[in-house]
Structures are given as C-alpha cells and as structure tokens.
C-alpha positions as CSV (number, residue, x, y, z in Angstrom):
1,M,14.4,-6.7,12.5
2,E,12.5,-4.5,9.8
3,K,11.6,-2.0,12.5
4,K,15.1,-1.9,13.6
5,Q,16.4,-1.1,10.1
6,T,13.9,1.4,9.8
7,A,14.7,3.4,12.9
8,K,18.1,3.3,11.7
9,Y,17.3,5.3,8.5
10,I,14.7,7.5,10.3
11,I,17.8,8.4,13.0
12,S,20.1,8.9,10.1
13,D,17.9,11.1,8.0
14,T,17.0,13.5,10.7
15,L,20.5,13.9,12.0
16,S,21.5,14.8,8.5
17,A,18.7,17.0,8.0
18,M,19.7,19.0,11.3
19,L,23.2,19.1,10.6
20,A,22.9,20.3,6.9
21,W,20.5,23.1,8.2
22,A,23.2,24.2,10.8
23,D,25.9,24.1,7.7
24,L,23.6,26.3,5.8
25,F,23.4,28.8,8.5
26,L,27.3,28.9,8.8
27,F,27.7,29.1,5.4
28,R,25.3,32.3,4.8
29,K,27.2,33.7,7.8
30,L,30.7,33.3,7.0
31,A,30.8,32.8,3.1
32,L,28.0,35.3,2.2
33,E,27.9,37.7,4.7
34,H,31.8,37.4,5.4
35,T,31.5,38.0,9.0
36,G,34.3,36.6,11.3
37,F,34.2,33.5,13.4
38,S,33.6,36.0,16.4
39,D,30.2,36.5,15.0
40,V,29.1,32.8,14.3
41,A,27.4,33.1,17.7
42,D,24.9,35.0,16.2
43,V,23.7,31.9,14.5
44,F,22.7,30.4,17.7
45,S,20.1,33.5,18.8
46,D,18.3,33.4,15.3
47,A,15.2,32.2,16.1
48,N,14.7,30.9,12.6
49,F,17.9,28.8,13.0
50,W,16.1,26.7,16.0
51,L,12.6,26.8,14.2
52,G,14.4,25.3,11.0
53,L,16.3,22.9,13.2
54,L,12.8,21.4,14.6
55,L,10.6,21.9,11.4
56,V,13.1,21.2,8.8
57,P,13.6,17.6,9.6
58,I,9.8,16.7,9.7
59,G,9.7,18.2,6.5
60,W,12.4,16.0,4.9
61,L,11.0,12.7,6.7
62,S,7.5,13.2,5.4
63,L,9.2,13.7,2.0
64,Y,10.8,10.3,2.6
65,T,7.7,8.7,3.8
66,I,5.9,9.8,0.9
67,Q,8.6,8.2,-1.5
68,G,8.5,5.0,0.3
69,A,12.0,5.1,1.4
70,Y,10.9,3.3,4.5
71,R,9.3,0.4,3.0
72,N,11.2,-2.9,2.5
73,V,14.5,-1.4,4.2
74,L,15.8,-4.9,3.8
75,R,15.8,-4.9,0.4
76,R,17.1,-1.8,-0.7
77,A,19.7,-1.7,-3.4
78,R,22.8,0.4,-3.5
79,L,22.2,2.1,-7.2
80,T,18.4,2.6,-5.8
81,E,19.4,4.5,-2.9
82,L,21.4,6.7,-4.8
83,L,19.2,7.7,-7.6
84,D,16.3,7.9,-4.4
85,T,18.5,10.1,-2.6
86,L,19.6,12.4,-5.4
87,L,15.7,13.0,-6.5
88,A,14.6,13.4,-2.9
89,S,17.4,16.0,-2.3
90,L,16.7,17.9,-5.4
91,I,12.8,18.0,-4.6
92,G,13.2,18.8,-1.0
93,V,15.6,21.6,-1.5
94,V,13.8,23.5,-4.2
95,V,10.8,23.2,-1.3
96,I,13.2,24.9,1.1
97,F,14.5,27.4,-1.4
98,F,11.0,28.6,-2.1
99,V,9.4,28.6,1.1
100,L,12.2,29.8,3.6
101,L,15.3,31.1,1.6
102,V,13.9,33.0,-1.4
103,D,12.4,36.2,1.2
104,D,16.1,36.6,2.3
105,N,17.7,39.8,2.0
106,I,20.8,39.3,-0.4
107,N,23.5,41.4,-2.0
108,T,23.4,39.8,-5.3
109,Y,21.2,37.0,-6.9
110,L,24.4,34.8,-7.0
111,N,23.8,34.3,-2.9
112,Y,20.6,32.6,-4.4
113,Y,22.4,29.9,-6.2
114,A,25.3,29.6,-3.9
115,S,22.9,29.0,-1.0
116,F,20.7,26.5,-3.2
117,L,23.8,24.4,-4.7
118,F,25.6,24.3,-1.1
119,L,22.3,23.2,0.7
120,F,21.7,20.3,-2.1
121,F,25.5,19.4,-2.2
122,V,25.9,18.9,1.7
123,H,22.2,17.6,2.4
124,F,23.0,14.9,-0.4
125,T,26.3,13.9,0.9
126,L,25.3,14.0,4.7
127,T,22.0,11.9,3.8
128,Y,23.4,9.5,1.2
129,I,26.7,8.3,3.2
130,P,25.0,6.9,6.2
131,R,22.2,5.5,4.0
132,L,25.0,3.9,1.9
133,I,26.6,2.3,5.0
134,I,23.5,1.3,6.5
135,T,22.3,-0.4,2.9
136,T,25.6,-2.1,2.5
137,H,25.3,-3.6,5.9
138,T,22.5,-5.2,4.9
139,V,23.5,-6.6,1.8
140,N,26.3,-8.2,3.1
141,A,24.2,-9.6,5.7
142,V,21.8,-11.2,2.9
143,H,24.9,-12.3,1.0
144,S,26.6,-14.1,4.3
145,R,23.2,-15.8,5.0
146,R,22.6,-13.8,8.4
147,L,19.6,-12.4,6.8
148,G,16.8,-13.7,4.5
149,F,13.1,-13.6,3.4
150,P,10.7,-16.4,4.0
151,T,10.0,-18.0,0.6
152,V,8.1,-20.5,-0.4
153,M,8.5,-23.0,-3.5
154,I,5.5,-23.7,-5.6
155,G,5.9,-26.6,-7.5
156,S,7.2,-30.2,-6.4
157,G,8.8,-32.0,-9.5
158,P,12.5,-31.9,-10.8
159,R,12.4,-28.2,-12.0
160,A,11.6,-27.1,-8.4
161,L,14.5,-29.1,-7.3
162,Q,16.6,-27.8,-9.9
163,T,15.5,-24.2,-9.2
164,Y,16.4,-24.7,-5.5
165,T,19.8,-26.3,-6.3
166,D,20.6,-23.3,-8.5
167,L,19.6,-20.7,-6.2
168,E,21.5,-22.5,-3.1
169,S,24.9,-23.0,-5.3
170,Q,25.3,-19.5,-6.4
171,E,28.3,-18.1,-5.3
172,T,26.2,-15.0,-3.9
173,Y,23.2,-15.6,-2.1
174,S,19.9,-14.2,-3.1
175,G,18.4,-14.3,0.5
176,N,15.7,-17.1,-0.1
177,I,14.7,-19.1,3.1
178,F,12.5,-21.7,1.8
179,V,10.0,-22.3,4.7
180,G,8.4,-25.4,2.6
181,Y,6.9,-26.5,-0.7
182,I,3.2,-26.3,-2.2
183,D,1.9,-29.3,-4.6
184,V,0.0,-27.6,-7.5
185,N,-1.3,-31.0,-8.2
186,T,-4.7,-32.3,-6.8
187,P,-4.5,-35.1,-5.7
188,P,-1.0,-34.7,-5.0
189,A,1.4,-37.0,-7.7
190,S,1.7,-40.4,-6.8
191,Q,5.5,-40.1,-7.0
192,P,7.3,-38.5,-4.0
193,S,8.5,-35.2,-4.6
194,P,12.2,-35.1,-4.7
195,L,12.0,-31.8,-2.4
196,N,10.8,-33.8,0.3
197,S,14.3,-34.2,1.8
198,I,14.8,-30.7,1.6
199,M,11.7,-28.8,2.9
200,P,8.5,-29.7,4.1
201,H,5.4,-30.1,2.0
202,L,3.1,-27.4,3.2
203,G,0.1,-28.3,1.3
204,T,-2.0,-27.2,-2.0
205,L,-3.0,-24.2,-3.5
206,A,-6.3,-24.2,-1.4
207,D,-4.0,-23.7,1.6
208,L,-1.7,-20.8,0.2
209,R,-3.3,-17.9,2.1
210,T,-3.1,-19.8,5.5
211,I,0.4,-21.0,4.6
212,V,1.4,-17.2,3.9
213,K,0.0,-16.2,7.1
214,Q,1.3,-18.8,9.7
215,H,5.3,-18.6,8.0
216,N,5.3,-14.7,7.2
217,V,6.2,-15.5,3.5
218,E,7.3,-12.5,1.4
219,E,8.3,-14.4,-1.8
220,A,6.9,-17.1,-3.9
221,I,9.2,-18.8,-6.5
222,V,6.9,-20.8,-9.1
223,A,8.6,-23.6,-11.0
224,L,6.3,-25.5,-12.6
225,E,6.9,-29.0,-14.9
226,P,5.7,-28.7,-18.6
227,D,2.7,-30.5,-18.1
228,E,1.4,-28.1,-15.2
229,K,2.1,-24.7,-17.4
230,D,-1.9,-24.4,-17.9
231,R,-2.1,-23.8,-13.9
232,L,0.1,-20.7,-14.2
233,S,-2.9,-18.1,-14.4
234,E,-4.9,-20.2,-11.5
235,I,-1.2,-19.9,-9.4
236,L,-0.9,-16.1,-9.9
237,L,-4.4,-15.6,-9.0
238,A,-4.0,-17.3,-5.8
239,I,-0.7,-15.7,-4.9
240,N,-1.7,-12.2,-5.8
241,S,-4.9,-12.6,-3.5
242,C,-2.7,-12.9,-0.6
243,G,-1.1,-9.3,-0.8
244,D,2.0,-7.7,-1.5
245,I,4.3,-10.8,-2.3
246,I,7.0,-10.9,-4.7
247,I,6.6,-13.7,-7.2
248,K,9.3,-15.2,-9.3
249,I,8.7,-17.5,-12.1
250,T,11.2,-19.7,-13.6
251,P,11.9,-18.3,-17.4
252,D,10.4,-21.1,-19.4
253,A,6.9,-19.8,-18.1
254,R,7.8,-16.7,-19.8
255,D,5.5,-17.1,-22.6
256,I,2.2,-17.6,-20.3
257,A,2.9,-15.2,-17.6
258,V,0.5,-12.3,-17.6
259,G,0.8,-8.9,-15.3
260,S,3.1,-6.4,-15.1
261,I,6.2,-8.5,-15.8
262,H,10.0,-7.9,-16.4
263,Q,13.1,-9.9,-16.5
264,R,16.1,-9.1,-14.7
265,S,19.0,-11.1,-13.1
266,I,18.8,-11.9,-9.7
267,F,22.2,-12.8,-8.6
268,H,23.3,-14.8,-11.7
269,S,19.9,-16.5,-11.6
270,P,17.3,-15.3,-14.2
271,F,13.7,-15.3,-13.2
272,I,10.8,-13.3,-14.5
273,V,9.5,-10.9,-11.8
274,I,5.6,-9.8,-11.5
275,N,5.5,-6.5,-10.2
276,N,2.7,-6.7,-7.4
277,R,2.4,-3.1,-6.4
278,L,-0.5,-1.6,-8.3
279,M,0.6,1.8,-7.8
280,P,4.2,4.1,-7.3
281,E,5.1,4.0,-3.7
282,W,4.5,7.9,-3.7
283,Q,0.9,7.4,-4.8
284,Y,0.3,4.9,-2.0
285,S,1.5,7.6,0.6
286,L,-0.4,10.4,-0.9
287,K,-3.8,8.6,-1.2
288,R,-3.6,7.8,2.5
289,I,-2.6,11.4,3.3
290,F,-5.8,12.4,1.1
291,D,-7.7,9.8,3.1
292,I,-7.0,11.4,6.6
293,V,-7.4,14.7,5.3
294,I,-10.8,14.6,3.6
295,S,-12.3,12.1,6.5
296,L,-11.0,14.6,9.0
297,F,-12.6,17.9,7.0
298,A,-16.1,15.7,6.5
299,L,-16.2,14.7,10.1
300,I,-16.0,18.3,11.0
301,L,-17.8,19.8,8.5
302,L,-20.7,17.2,8.2
303,S,-21.1,17.3,11.9
304,P,-24.5,19.4,11.8
305,V,-25.7,16.7,9.1
306,Y,-24.5,13.9,11.4
307,L,-26.5,15.2,14.3
308,V,-29.8,15.9,12.2
309,T,-29.4,12.8,10.5
310,A,-29.1,10.8,13.8
311,I,-31.9,12.7,15.1
312,I,-34.6,11.6,12.3
313,V,-33.2,8.1,12.2
314,R,-34.2,7.8,16.0
315,S,-37.4,9.5,15.9
316,T,-38.7,7.8,12.5
317,S,-37.7,4.1,13.6
318,P,-37.4,2.5,16.7
319,G,-33.5,1.3,17.4
320,P,-29.9,2.5,17.2
321,V,-29.1,5.1,15.3
322,F,-25.9,3.4,13.8
323,Y,-25.6,0.0,12.7
324,A,-22.1,-1.9,12.5
325,Q,-21.8,-5.1,10.3
326,E,-18.7,-7.2,9.8
327,R,-17.1,-6.9,6.4
328,I,-14.2,-8.5,4.8
329,G,-11.3,-5.9,4.5
330,H,-7.6,-5.5,2.9
331,L,-5.9,-8.8,2.8
332,G,-9.3,-10.9,3.9
333,K,-9.1,-9.1,7.3
334,P,-12.8,-8.8,8.9
335,F,-13.6,-5.4,10.5
336,K,-16.8,-3.5,11.4
337,M,-18.3,-1.3,8.9
338,H,-20.3,1.7,10.2
339,K,-23.5,3.0,8.5
340,F,-26.7,4.9,9.5
341,R,-29.4,2.2,10.2
342,S,-31.3,2.2,7.1
343,M,-33.4,-0.7,7.6
344,Y,-35.7,-1.8,10.8
345,V,-34.3,-3.7,13.6
346,D,-33.6,-7.3,13.1
347,A,-34.4,-7.0,8.9
348,E,-32.0,-10.0,8.9
349,Q,-33.3,-12.1,11.4
350,A,-34.0,-15.0,8.8
351,G,-30.4,-14.9,7.5
352,P,-28.4,-12.4,5.1
353,A,-30.1,-10.9,2.2
354,L,-29.3,-8.1,-0.2
355,S,-31.4,-5.2,-0.5
356,K,-33.8,-4.8,-3.7
357,D,-36.2,-2.0,-4.9
358,D,-39.1,-1.5,-2.6
359,D,-37.7,-3.7,-0.1
360,P,-39.9,-3.7,3.0
361,R,-36.9,-4.1,5.3
362,I,-35.9,-0.5,4.6
363,T,-37.4,2.4,6.2
364,P,-39.1,5.5,4.4
365,F,-36.2,7.6,5.6
366,G,-33.4,4.9,4.9
367,R,-34.6,4.5,1.3
368,F,-34.1,8.7,1.3
369,M,-30.7,8.0,2.9
370,R,-29.5,5.5,0.3
371,K,-30.7,8.0,-2.6
372,V,-28.3,10.3,-1.4
373,R,-25.6,8.0,-0.1
374,L,-26.3,9.5,3.6
375,D,-26.2,6.3,5.2
376,E,-22.6,6.0,4.3
377,I,-21.4,9.0,5.8
378,P,-20.3,7.5,9.2
379,Q,-17.9,5.2,7.1
380,F,-15.5,8.1,7.3
381,Y,-15.0,7.0,10.9
382,N,-13.5,3.8,8.9
383,V,-11.5,5.5,6.6
384,L,-9.5,7.5,9.6
385,R,-8.9,4.5,11.4
386,G,-7.4,2.8,8.2
387,T,-9.7,-0.1,7.4
388,M,-11.5,1.5,4.6
389,S,-10.3,4.2,2.0
390,L,-12.4,6.8,-0.1
391,V,-12.3,4.8,-3.1
392,G,-11.8,0.8,-3.3
393,P,-14.0,-2.1,-4.1
394,R,-16.9,-2.3,-1.7
395,P,-16.3,-4.7,1.2
396,E,-18.6,-7.6,1.2
397,R,-19.7,-10.0,4.0
398,Q,-18.3,-13.5,3.7
399,F,-21.4,-15.0,3.4
400,Y,-21.7,-13.4,-0.2
401,I,-18.1,-13.5,-0.9
402,D,-18.1,-17.4,-0.5
403,Q,-21.0,-17.4,-3.2
404,I,-19.1,-14.8,-5.4
405,V,-15.8,-16.9,-5.3
406,K,-17.6,-20.1,-6.9
407,R,-18.6,-18.2,-10.0
408,A,-15.7,-15.8,-10.2
409,P,-12.6,-16.8,-8.2
410,E,-10.9,-13.3,-9.2
411,Y,-12.8,-11.8,-6.8
412,M,-10.2,-12.3,-4.3
413,L,-7.9,-10.0,-6.3
414,L,-10.1,-7.3,-4.8
415,Q,-8.7,-7.9,-1.4
416,R,-5.1,-6.6,-2.4
417,V,-6.4,-2.9,-1.6
418,K,-8.3,-1.5,1.0
419,P,-12.2,-1.5,0.6
420,G,-13.8,1.8,-0.1
421,I,-17.0,4.3,0.7
422,T,-17.3,4.3,-3.3
423,S,-15.7,2.7,-6.2
424,W,-15.9,2.2,-9.9
425,G,-18.6,-0.7,-9.4
426,Q,-20.3,1.5,-7.0
427,V,-20.5,4.3,-9.3
428,K,-21.9,1.9,-12.4
429,Y,-24.3,0.0,-9.8
430,G,-24.7,1.2,-6.6
431,Y,-26.1,-1.5,-4.1
432,A,-26.3,-4.8,-5.8
433,S,-29.6,-6.9,-5.2
434,N,-28.4,-10.1,-6.1
435,V,-25.1,-12.0,-6.7
436,D,-25.4,-12.0,-10.1
437,E,-24.9,-8.2,-10.0
438,M,-22.0,-8.7,-7.5
439,V,-20.4,-10.7,-10.0
440,E,-21.1,-7.9,-13.1
441,R,-20.0,-5.1,-10.7
442,L,-16.9,-7.5,-10.3
443,R,-15.3,-6.4,-13.7
444,Y,-15.4,-2.8,-13.0
445,D,-13.9,-3.2,-9.7
446,L,-11.2,-5.2,-11.5
447,L,-10.7,-2.4,-14.1
448,Y,-9.7,-0.2,-11.0
449,L,-7.1,-2.6,-10.0
450,D,-5.4,-2.6,-13.2
451,N,-5.9,1.6,-13.6
452,M,-5.5,2.3,-10.0
453,S,-4.0,5.8,-9.4
454,L,-4.7,9.1,-7.7
455,T,-6.2,10.4,-11.1
456,T,-8.6,7.4,-11.3
457,D,-9.7,8.0,-7.4
458,L,-10.5,11.5,-8.1
459,K,-12.6,10.8,-11.2
460,I,-14.6,8.3,-9.2
461,L,-15.2,10.7,-6.5
462,L,-16.3,13.3,-8.6
463,Y,-18.8,10.9,-10.5
464,T,-20.1,9.8,-6.8
465,V,-20.5,13.4,-5.8
466,I,-22.8,14.1,-9.1
467,I,-24.8,10.9,-8.2
468,I,-25.5,12.2,-4.7
469,F,-26.5,15.5,-6.0
470,Q,-28.9,14.1,-8.8
471,G,-30.4,11.5,-6.1
472,R,-29.4,8.4,-8.4
473,G,-28.0,6.2,-5.5
474,K,-29.5,2.8,-5.5
C-alpha cells in the first residue's frame, strides 16, 4: 500500500512539474514577449523547452526526496502538506530562476519578477491540489478504518484496557490496529490480563524485537500501571533499539518520560509522543547523498592505493588480500564488512579475540595499515552498498555485542543508525582491545546519537583525517 501511495505522489509531482514548465514558456511567449497565438508553435521548436521538460521534473523530485516528501506517505497531514509544498516550491523556483532564467534577454527587470511569481504560483497550485486530493483520500481511509498501522500495546493492566477502549470509542478513528499486547512483568502477573479477550498476548519485553519484525509494528502505545512506572526507561530503551517506531505514552507518565518529547492531541486522545528520528529528514537524505558521492570519489581516486596495497599485502603474507567478516548493522541485520587483511591467515582459529598492542597475529604491514587506517578503505564499498555510512558507530560482531549488552544494555540503541567507517568513539579510542574499552567507547557513540547532524559528521571526518596523517591510529 505504501509503495502504491508513493508512486501516486511521484507521478503527480512529475506531471505537475512538467505542466508548470510548459505554462512558464507559454506565459513568457504570450504575456512578456506579446506574441500572438500563431507564434506559440515556436515554443515547441525550442530545444530548451524539451530539455527543461526532461530535466526540471528530475530536479523537483530530487528536492522532494531530500525534503522527505516520499517517506511515511500514509501518515501525511493536510496542513503539513501545505507548508511542505510551499517551502519546496519557494526553494525550487529560486533555484530554477538563478540557474535557468536569470540570463534571459529581457526588456525590463519586471519580466524577471513576473516570471518568478508566475512559476511559483503555477507550480505550487499544480503540485498542491493533487497532493491534497491524495492526502485527503488517505486520511479518509484511516478514519473509516480501511487503512491502519500495526500497533503493539505495552502494558497488560486496567490502564492498558482503558487506553484501548478510549482509542476504539473515538468518533474519529486513529488508525491503530492492535496486533497484540506485551506484558512488562517478568514473570507475568498472577491475575489474567483484561486484554486477553481483546487481543493476543505476544510475550515480554525480551521478545520485542522479534515481535516488531514478525508483525511489522509501526507504533507502540505504552500504558503502564502506577507500580510499573519505574520500568519506563527500560521500555523506551527496548523500543528505541527496534528502529523508527512511533512511541505514544499515556499522559500520567509525563514526569518520567525521557528523550525528545512533545505532547499533542491524537484525534481527541492525548498522548506523549516521542520523536524517534535523530535528524530532520533532509539531513538523512543529504547524509546518504554525501556517503554515495564521497565513496565513489574515494574508490576512483584511491584506486592506485588499492592496487599497491593489495600487492604489498599479498607479497608480505600468504593468504587473500581482502578479509570479509560478519558484523551487525542497522536494526541488528548482519552484513559482511570488507577490509584489507592485516592479520595472518587463521589468526582466530582458537576463537574471536580483540587486537592488542604488539599483537602477534598482526602482520608487520598490517600494523602499519592500522596506524594510518589503510585497512579500512575497502569499506567505501560497504558505504556505497548502503550497509554502512561514512560516520556512525563502529559495527561489532555478535559475540562481543552479547558481552557488551550484559554490562551496558543501552548499546542496542546504536543499532538505530547505520554503522560507520569512523565514529566519535573510533576517533577517541581507535580499535578497542577489550570489552572494557568497548563499554567506555560506547558513551561517545551514544553522544553521537544525541548530537547527530551533518555538522557533527563533518567534524568527526576532519578529526579522522588528522589522525590518519599523524599516524595515531590504534
């Protein structure tokens, strides 16, 4: 359903952009150049008209994608749609004006203003009206219960039952389709839950990640009893580690809720809503664009370095040039991380072990590569594939994650983002030589989540470059 809805927006936006561009050409021909209708045919013989008809819509779609217009399309609000379309139209028309129109031959500067205002008004109108129709149709589908969002209730007592009853008895349906409830008590309470006759019991907090995956859960509603309030931080940690799930908490938990929280009315039922997105949508988009551009540039520019490094690795130590190891990435998904081999073959035949100073498993050239982070450069391929980012918490093996989580459960929060080639913790510590250092490094990676932005990424990349040139890698 979401893919179909996204396709509707993309097709609508493409046609609107093409029509607005065509209208601009006709406006300039008829209103600004004061030609007759007999000369309108000249528009269709203008190469710039056809070139713009092809390229301008691509530019608009790119802008909308960066803005985040094609994410969560089933949850679009009409007022938000209006404001987003206004902002995108203004930015896009300014770009078109200075890139394509400012060099036009004109009779008076008033023609510039006329062209700008005409394109802005026409483009906004042609874009917003179809969007409004699509969004309104979706909103009506939610309100009429033809469309909804898989939701899990976290809580099993009378308050959870009351929350469910309030949501179901609303005059306007909120779209929550409950797949079941999770008991926060371990072991479960001796009294049967009042929810048992309404929805299935799915398990406990320990089962949350599996439940989210099996049922494609999009929302979690937390309804705790007074004696369960001290579990809220643990519950939020468990939910946050499962990805971008919308979290709504019954208002009586307001005094102990943590994170980026604001309160709003959801179809007459108030909830505390936790914003689970770490950056604005446009920054997520630019971060991915930045990853792709830099990775392509690095793979091309560093190709001689790849070749020379591969020859030295092969000639100084028997075995393969590259080393691929399974690591755990975004949302707990395993992937193969690629590196230049810096250790002797079968270095871990006795089991997983972290590298240390003067580690006999590391080859002489491998020690140099680690100093200048040369062994990491094949990971640009991982970034290009989308399993990693340039900046993000370093991915670990499941063997060590299990040990870290026993001492610091908050480690699971790092899986909310893609792992990176470099990170705040990596700049601070380099390669961790034991689990203690991993736990110590964790606090810097958690700080990265709290301060995640393009500016922070650039700072971390800058310090990484300094470390490489100074040879201070560990």
